[in-house]
C-alpha positions in Angstrom: -3.6 6.5 3.7 -3.6 2.8 3.1 -2.4 -0.6 4.2 0.8 -2.3 3.0 2.7 -1.5 -0.1 6.0 -3.3 -0.7 8.7 -3.7 -3.3 9.9 -1.6 -6.2 11.6 1.2 -4.2 14.5 3.0 -5.8 15.3 5.3 -2.9 14.7 5.2 0.8 15.4 7.7 3.6 13.9 8.6 7.0 12.2 11.8 8.1 10.9 12.2 11.7 11.5 8.6 12.2 9.3 7.6 9.3 10.7 5.6 6.4 10.1 7.3 3.1 10.1 5.1 0.0 10.3 6.4 -3.6 8.7 3.7 -5.8 10.0 3.3 -9.4 6.5 4.2 -10.7 6.9 7.7 -9.1 10.1 8.3 -11.0 8.4 7.5 -14.3 5.5 9.8 -13.5 7.8 12.6 -12.3 9.6 12.4 -15.7 6.4 12.6 -17.6 5.1 15.5 -15.5 8.4 17.4 -16.0 8.2 16.8 -19.8 4.6 17.9 -19.9 5.3 21.1 -17.9 8.4 22.0 -19.8 7.0 21.4 -23.3 3.4 22.3 -22.8 2.0 24.1 -19.7 4.8 26.5 -18.9 5.5 27.8 -22.4 1.8 28.7 -22.6 1.6 30.4 -19.2 5.0 32.1 -19.2 5.8 33.1 -22.8 9.1 34.2 -24.0 11.4 32.2 -21.8 14.2 30.0 -23.2 13.8 26.2 -23.3 16.3 25.8 -20.4 14.1 28.1 -18.3 11.0 26.0 -18.8 13.0 22.8 -17.9 14.3 24.6 -14.7 10.7 25.5 -13.8 9.6 21.9 -14.4 12.4 20.6 -12.2 11.5 22.9 -9.4 7.8 22.0 -9.8 8.4 18.2 -9.7 10.7 18.3 -6.7 8.4 20.7 -4.9 5.4 18.4 -5.7 7.3 15.4 -4.3 8.1 17.3 -1.1 4.5 18.5 -0.8 3.1 15.0 -1.2 5.6 13.6 1.4 4.6 16.4 3.9 0.9 15.8 3.2 1.3 12.1 4.1 3.6 13.0 7.0 0.8 15.1 8.5 -1.4 12.0 8.4 1.3 10.0 10.0 2.2 12.3 12.8 -1.5 12.8 13.8 -2.0 9.0 13.6 1.0 8.5 15.9 -0.5 11.0 18.4 -3.4 8.6 18.6 -1.2 5.6 19.2 -1.4 4.2 15.7 1.6 2.5 14.0 2.4 4.4 10.8 6.1 4.0 10.0 6.3 4.1 6.2 5.3 6.6 3.4 5.6 5.6 -0.2 5.6 7.9 -3.3 4.2 5.9 -6.2 2.3 6.1 -9.4 -0.8 7.8 -8.0 0.9 10.1 -5.5 1.7 9.2 -1.9 0.4 6.8 0.7 1.0 6.5 4.4 0.9 2.8 5.2 -1.2 2.0 8.2 -0.7 -1.1 10.3 -4.2 -0.8 11.6 -7.3 1.3 11.1 -8.2 4.1 13.6 -10.0 2.8 16.7 -12.2 5.9 17.2 -14.0 8.3 14.8 -12.3 11.3 16.3 -8.9 9.9 15.4 -10.1 9.0 11.9 -11.4 12.6 11.4 -8.4 14.5 12.6 -6.0 12.1 10.8 -7.9 12.5 7.5 -8.1 16.3 7.8 -4.4 16.7 8.6 -3.1 16.1 5.1 -5.4 18.4 3.1 -5.0 21.1 5.8 -1.3 21.0 5.5 -1.6 21.1 1.6 -3.7 24.3 1.9 -1.1 25.9 4.2 1.7 24.9 1.9 -0.2 26.5 -1.0 -0.3 29.8 0.8 3.4 29.5 1.8 4.4 28.9 -1.8 2.1 31.7 -3.1 3.6 34.1 -0.5 7.2 33.3 -1.4 6.4 33.6 -5.1 4.8 37.0 -4.6 7.8 38.2 -2.6 10.2 37.0 -5.2 8.2 38.6 -8.0 8.1 41.9 -6.1 11.9 41.7 -5.5 12.5 41.3 -9.2 13.7 37.7 -9.0 13.9 35.4 -12.0 10.5 34.7 -13.6 11.4 31.0 -13.6 11.7 30.7 -9.8 8.6 32.8 -9.0 6.5 31.1 -11.7 7.4 27.6 -10.5 6.6 28.4 -6.9 3.3 30.0 -7.9 2.4 26.9 -9.9 3.3 24.8 -6.8 0.9 26.8 -4.8 -1.9 25.9 -7.2 -0.9 22.3 -7.2 -1.1 22.1 -3.4 -4.6 23.6 -3.4 -5.7 21.2 -6.2 -4.2 18.3 -4.2 -6.1 19.4 -1.1 -9.4 19.8 -3.0 -9.1 16.5 -4.9 -8.3 14.6 -1.7 -11.4 16.1 0.0 -13.8 14.5 -2.5 -16.0 12.3 -0.2 -15.0 9.0 -1.9 -13.2 6.4 0.3 -10.3 5.8 0.6 -9.5 9.4 -0.2 -9.2 11.8 2.7 -12.7 13.2 2.1 -14.1 9.7 2.1 -12.4 9.1 5.5 -13.8 12.3 6.8 -17.2 11.2 5.7 -16.7 7.8 7.3 -15.7 9.4 10.6 -18.8 11.6 10.5 -21.1 8.7 9.8 -19.3 6.7 12.5 -19.9 9.4 15.0 -23.5 9.7 14.1 -24.3 6.0 14.1 -21.7 4.6 16.4 -21.1 1.8 13.9 -17.7 1.7 12.2 -18.7 -1.1 9.8 -21.8 0.8 8.5 -19.7 3.9 8.0 -17.1 2.0 6.1 -19.7 0.3 3.8 -21.3 3.7 3.0 -18.1 5.5 2.3 -16.5 2.6 0.3 -19.7 2.3 -1.8 -19.5 6.0 -2.6 -15.8 5.6 -3.4 -16.6 2.9 -5.9 -19.3 5.0 -7.5 -16.9 8.0 -7.8 -14.3 5.6 -9.3 -16.8 4.5 -11.9 -17.6 8.1 -12.8 -13.9 8.8 -13.2 -13.5 5.8 -15.5 -16.5 6.7 -17.6 -15.3 10.3 -17.8 -11.9 9.1 -18.8 -13.2 6.9 -21.5 -15.3 9.8 -22.9 -12.3 12.1 -22.7 -10.2 9.6 -24.6 -12.9 9.2 -27.3 -12.9 12.9 -27.9 -9.2 13.3 -28.4 -7.8 13.6 -24.9 -6.3 10.1 -24.9 -3.5 10.7 -22.4 -5.7 12.5 -19.9 -8.5 10.0 -20.4 -6.3 7.0 -19.7 -5.0 8.7 -16.6 -8.5 9.2 -15.3 -9.3 5.6 -16.0 -6.2 4.4 -14.1 -7.0 6.6 -11.1 -10.6 5.2 -11.2 -9.3 1.6 -11.3 -7.0 2.3 -8.4 -9.7 3.9 -6.3 -12.2 1.2 -7.1 -9.8 -1.5 -6.1 -8.9 0.3 -2.8 -12.6 0.8 -2.0 -13.4 -2.9 -2.8 -10.5 -3.9 -0.6 -12.1 -2.0 2.3 -15.3 -3.9 1.8 -13.4 -7.2 1.6 -11.7 -6.4 4.9 -15.1 -6.1 6.6 -16.1 -9.5 5.2 -12.8 -11.0 6.3 -13.1 -9.6 9.8 -16.7 -11.0 10.0 -15.6 -14.5 9.0 -12.3 -14.8 10.8 -12.3 -12.5 13.9 -12.9 -14.4 17.0 -11.9 -17.8 15.5 -8.5 -19.4 16.3 -6.1 -19.9 13.4 -6.6 -23.6 13.9 -10.0 -23.2 12.2 -8.4 -22.2 8.9 -5.1 -24.1 9.0 -4.1 -27.2 7.2 -3.3 -29.9 9.8 -1.6 -32.4 7.5 1.7 -30.8 6.6 4.3 -32.6 4.5 7.8 -32.1 6.0 11.3 -32.9 5.0 14.0 -34.5 7.2 17.0 -32.4 8.0 19.4 -35.1 6.9 17.9 -35.3 3.4 20.2 -34.1 0.6 19.2 -31.4 -1.8 19.2 -33.9 -4.7 16.8 -36.2 -2.8 14.6 -33.2 -1.8 14.1 -32.2 -5.4 13.3 -35.8 -6.5 11.2 -36.9 -3.5 9.5 -33.6 -2.5 9.5 -30.9 -5.2 8.8 -33.1 -8.2 6.3 -35.3 -6.2 4.2 -32.8 -4.4 5.0 -29.3 -5.7 4.4 -27.4 -2.4 5.8 -23.9 -2.0 7.4 -24.5 1.4 8.4 -27.5 3.4 9.1 -27.5 7.2 12.4 -29.2 8.0 12.4 -31.5 11.0 15.1 -33.3 12.9 13.2 -36.2 14.3 10.2 -34.6 16.0 12.0 -31.2 16.4 11.2 -28.4 13.9 14.4 -26.8 12.8 13.5 -24.5 9.9 11.9 -24.3 6.5 13.0 -24.8 2.9 11.7 -23.4 -0.4 12.8 -24.1 -4.0 14.5 -20.8 -4.2 16.7 -21.6 -1.2 18.4 -24.3 -3.2 19.9 -21.8 -5.6 22.2 -20.5 -2.9 24.1 -23.8 -3.1 26.2 -24.7 -6.2 24.5 -27.5 -8.2 27.4 -29.9 -8.0 27.2 -29.8 -4.2 23.5 -30.8 -3.9 24.3 -34.5 -3.6 26.3 -33.9 -0.4 24.5 -30.9 1.1 21.6 -31.6 3.5 18.5 -29.5 4.2 19.6 -28.9 7.7 22.6 -27.1 6.4 20.7 -24.7 4.1 17.2 -24.3 5.5 16.1 -21.0 6.9 16.1 -21.0 10.7 12.8 -20.6 12.7 13.7 -17.2 13.9 13.6 -16.0 10.3 10.3 -17.8 9.5 6.8 -16.3 10.0 4.9 -18.2 12.6 1.4 -18.2 14.2 0.4 -19.5 17.5 -2.3 -22.3 17.6 -4.8 -20.2 19.6 -4.0 -16.9 17.8 -7.0 -15.0 16.2 -7.4 -16.0 12.6 -8.0 -12.4 11.4 -5.0 -11.1 13.3 -2.9 -13.7 11.5 -4.4 -12.8 8.2 -3.6 -9.1 8.8 0.0 -10.0 9.7 0.4 -12.0 6.6 -0.8 -9.1 4.4 1.4 -6.6 6.2 4.5 -8.7 5.9 3.7 -10.1 2.4 3.9 -13.7 3.7 1.8 -16.1 1.6 2.1 -19.0 4.1 2.8 -19.3 7.8 3.7 -22.1 10.1 1.4 -22.7 13.0 3.2 -23.9 16.2 2.1 -24.9 19.7 4.9 -24.8 22.3 7.5 -25.2 19.6 5.8 -28.1 17.9 4.6 -27.8 14.3 0.8 -28.4 14.3 -0.3 -26.9 10.9 0.2 -24.5 8.1 -2.0 -21.5 7.1 -1.9 -19.9 3.6 -3.4 -16.8 2.1 -4.8 -19.1 -0.6 -6.7 -21.3 1.9 -8.0 -18.2 3.7 -9.2 -16.7 0.4 -11.0 -19.9 -0.5 -12.8 -19.9 2.9 -13.8 -16.3 2.4 -15.1 -17.1 -1.1 -17.1 -20.0 0.2 -18.5 -17.9 3.1 -19.6 -15.2 0.6 -21.2 -17.7 -1.8 -23.2 -19.5 0.9 -24.0 -16.5 3.1 -27.7 -16.2 4.0 -29.5 -13.8 1.7 -31.2 -10.8 3.1 -35.0 -10.9 2.8 
């Protein structure tokens, strides 16, 4: 489970009302897993089969693994929804699957049950695959089918066991956070403890991967290192979220916005906009105004929708993006809530409006600078 992952999808479909995204990185990993199984693992475990049989087993295993991961994450999602949480996207990517949360659980019981749901379903799936494999074998079915399903049973048990390692943000780390949260009543302390353990586990993985690579297991070692880097980044992100909440929550977005915003008039031509705005000030986005009225925004990439020979007679008002397609924040809106919304939507900047009037601009860069300054000059513990 995690927050926000966007872009790079090669396939999308819906299951139980949840959008399932297949990221391009998963396709690459699936091909590598299939090749490894067909040329390495299966010929060792099941001797005497033709090459086509091993590739059939690999195909069954990879498809079954993808289905198992989606169901694992779907279990998290459905339990989260039962507790009123917004979880509407699951993504298969390089390191497996992730259910994208719009918010963290509000109570430790919700966190505990949501975290346990995925591994519990993986264990059940393991027994289901093992039972089917046993029945097929007893019925004299093809070794390829029974063997692939037996392998899938093992993969599901390994998936459950690995995810239950008490290292945040893995499921086991979330279980530990929920238990500490229940014991102390303090969500922040529970997060800091579980995230710190997660970073320690990630470091162990990276060191182990480096040692493995040095002693000949280069591919496996690099994989361990990549997983360790991913877990460390995710754990560090959780700690950064705490710091951001401390610094921003309870403050209006007006405290972090830029008040002096350079605008561009709606009747300005695209040629004039390039010369007088883009070349002169290099901002990423310009609000477009008609007198005192805000009508939309324009970015450099928006110009490419208009043929170059029409720039001299086309105005910004004709090509700017309308306000209803532009992310906006209210003047009194909570700064942390705005920051969370920007991360969830992938917006790097957001207009700040008050009763329809433009009053400022907030950017991820400005917020990051404020957080960096707060961290640098925070009082040191005695």
